[in-house]
VOGU-3710 file (C-alpha; in Angstrom, 3 decimals, decimal comma):
1> migiidyglg> 98,304/-90,387/-59,517  98,935/-88,297/-56,448  101,315/-85,106/-56,678  103,371/-83,817/-54,180  104,124/-80,143/-54,353  108,027/-79,038/-54,301  107,678/-75,412/-53,377  111,258/-75,719/-51,533  110,099/-76,452/-48,106  109,201/-79,895/-46,966
11> nlysvlnalk> 110,648/-83,301/-46,581  109,124/-84,387/-49,621  111,027/-87,762/-50,024  109,727/-89,150/-46,629  106,245/-88,435/-48,119  106,853/-89,984/-51,346  108,429/-93,173/-49,566  105,600/-93,443/-47,076  103,108/-93,524/-49,893  105,048/-96,297/-51,833
21> ktnfeaeifa> 104,556/-98,280/-48,723  100,826/-97,852/-49,357  101,241/-98,806/-52,613  99,668/-95,551/-54,435  101,399/-94,104/-57,485  102,802/-90,437/-56,487  105,550/-88,440/-57,566  107,209/-85,106/-56,661  106,489/-82,290/-58,688  107,863/-78,270/-58,993
31> spkkinkysk> 105,864/-76,653/-61,577  102,368/-75,348/-60,820  101,741/-75,822/-64,449  101,498/-79,756/-63,825  98,944/-79,456/-60,915  96,030/-80,588/-63,210  97,849/-83,651/-64,187  97,127/-85,498/-60,691  94,020/-86,404/-58,959  94,869/-85,788/-55,739
41> iilpgvgsfk> 97,468/-83,257/-54,184  100,010/-83,189/-51,075  101,166/-80,042/-49,758  104,032/-80,875/-47,206  106,005/-78,245/-45,451  108,489/-77,518/-42,960  109,709/-73,890/-41,876  108,072/-70,601/-41,298  104,678/-69,540/-42,335  105,818/-66,352/-44,072
51> kgmdnlnkdd> 108,450/-68,386/-46,286  106,191/-70,808/-46,897  103,491/-68,258/-48,555  106,552/-66,265/-50,140  107,521/-69,504/-51,820  103,701/-70,206/-53,176  103,241/-66,737/-54,090  106,185/-67,583/-56,574  105,329/-68,992/-59,933  101,366/-68,945/-59,405
61> wslnikkfiq> 101,525/-71,564/-57,109  98,696/-70,122/-54,889  96,349/-69,357/-57,814  96,806/-72,953/-58,952  96,466/-74,630/-55,590  93,115/-72,784/-55,469  91,983/-73,722/-58,951  92,852/-77,352/-58,025  90,760/-77,295/-54,658  88,040/-75,661/-56,292
71> sgkpflgicl> 87,803/-78,289/-58,641  86,919/-80,825/-55,930  89,777/-83,035/-55,830  91,244/-84,114/-52,675  93,887/-82,266/-51,276  95,925/-82,924/-48,359  98,241/-80,224/-46,182  100,709/-81,687/-43,868  102,310/-79,549/-41,014  103,291/-76,181/-42,454
81> gmqllfskge> 101,211/-77,284/-45,202  98,060/-77,217/-43,341  98,805/-74,008/-41,569  99,229/-72,481/-45,332  95,630/-73,366/-45,487  94,437/-70,931/-43,224  93,526/-67,052/-43,548  96,267/-65,769/-41,855  99,681/-66,450/-40,247  101,721/-64,631/-37,477
91> eegtsdgldi> 105,049/-66,226/-38,016  107,688/-64,054/-38,840  105,227/-61,013/-39,034  101,379/-61,169/-40,186  100,986/-62,792/-43,714  98,226/-63,782/-45,499  97,384/-67,287/-46,131  95,627/-69,506/-48,644  92,364/-68,822/-47,019  90,889/-71,971/-47,877
101> ipgkvkkmdv> 90,017/-72,615/-44,239  89,066/-69,461/-42,164  91,114/-68,948/-39,472  94,740/-68,153/-38,112  97,779/-69,765/-37,264  99,399/-68,291/-33,827  102,282/-69,395/-31,670  101,409/-71,917/-29,115  100,425/-70,462/-26,001  101,819/-73,238/-23,802
111> qhgykiphvg> 101,566/-73,591/-20,079  104,584/-73,543/-17,673  106,783/-76,418/-18,151  105,992/-77,230/-21,613  108,334/-76,556/-24,219  108,391/-74,703/-27,733  108,576/-76,279/-30,476  106,333/-79,251/-29,493  108,513/-82,126/-30,588  107,496/-85,543/-30,350
121> wnslsnfkeh> 104,889/-88,280/-30,018  101,052/-87,474/-28,911  97,680/-88,950/-29,139  94,769/-87,322/-31,005  91,504/-86,621/-29,259  87,972/-85,504/-29,983  87,934/-87,467/-33,199  84,817/-86,314/-35,689  83,930/-88,949/-38,351  86,285/-88,557/-41,655
131> iifkgvkkni> 87,508/-90,696/-43,841  91,246/-89,666/-43,142  91,129/-91,495/-40,057  89,021/-94,695/-40,895  90,373/-97,854/-39,082  92,658/-95,376/-36,653  91,949/-96,255/-33,232  91,662/-93,530/-30,603  94,441/-92,671/-28,206  97,095/-93,671/-31,040
141> dfyfihsysc> 100,141/-91,425/-30,849  101,335/-89,600/-34,045  104,291/-87,340/-34,723  104,493/-83,539/-34,228  107,287/-80,812/-34,745  105,971/-77,420/-34,822  105,911/-74,226/-32,761  102,646/-72,692/-34,287  99,083/-73,901/-34,060  95,919/-73,406/-36,420
151> ipdnndhlva> 92,970/-71,799/-34,776  89,844/-72,417/-37,200  87,092/-69,797/-37,030  84,663/-72,220/-37,520  84,945/-75,645/-35,506  82,910/-77,515/-37,902  86,271/-77,263/-39,737  87,950/-79,239/-36,291  88,579/-82,910/-36,923  90,774/-83,731/-33,982
161> nfeygksfta> 92,595/-82,227/-31,227  95,661/-82,854/-29,116  96,681/-82,392/-25,475  99,819/-80,190/-24,716  99,253/-78,983/-21,552  95,976/-77,570/-22,926  94,178/-78,284/-26,410  95,430/-77,540/-29,871  94,375/-78,132/-33,499  95,467/-81,796/-34,807
171> cvakenvvgt> 93,475/-81,879/-37,935  90,927/-79,806/-39,883  88,997/-80,528/-42,818  86,612/-78,334/-44,954  84,793/-80,329/-48,149  87,654/-82,005/-50,327  90,379/-80,458/-48,166  92,215/-81,635/-45,368  95,146/-80,678/-43,190  96,996/-82,496/-40,452
181> qfhpeksips> 99,567/-80,641/-37,749  101,426/-84,324/-37,138  103,378/-85,822/-39,755  101,410/-89,116/-41,253  104,581/-90,108/-43,171  106,605/-90,394/-39,900  103,815/-91,561/-37,737  104,162/-95,462/-38,598  101,848/-97,251/-38,850  99,152/-95,309/-37,842
191> gltvlknfgn> 100,314/-92,581/-40,293  100,494/-94,925/-43,298  96,486/-95,789/-42,667  95,919/-91,599/-42,563  97,867/-91,680/-45,981  96,369/-94,759/-47,370  92,912/-93,357/-46,374  93,821/-90,153/-48,325  94,556/-92,253/-51,558  91,224/-94,031/-51,601
201> wti> 89,535/-90,735/-50,845  86,787/-90,189/-53,735  84,463/-87,241/-53,658
//
């Protein structure tokens, strides 16, 4: 059973409906006390880094997420959910993140002529091998909507980039944790492959 965290931010039902199309059993849950019920967890999210962490720090979400990750079970962060995995974020002032993946989240420094937020379809580049992209062809577009970008301290955690005038982080991974800046639930059909791979991920 895959659990989708409801912490007050995120397109939860889009993720749930996409998972149903992959035939994996999933449900949305709103109590951190239930987190160990699930074999895998997804942290989605739309909104600011500060608001996201404020919500996670309520009711012991942050502590329970860290314990779940330490247990070795697969964990996926999507969009803001990926950003919250980082050490610090600079949106609405500097805030501490979950500090699962060392690094920071900063406003995208784009070249002239490129609009912020970055909204729309974009292909991925510099793929590293990871189960999350099994069967996904290179140069396939995924859907993005964001103004801030993740900068990992360790390039070993970088799985894929995308180009938007220059290179930005599209996907990161560390042990049993993976994060996508793009929305797999909105990136049909390749996004369904990503979610299916997550559902099949065994550690």
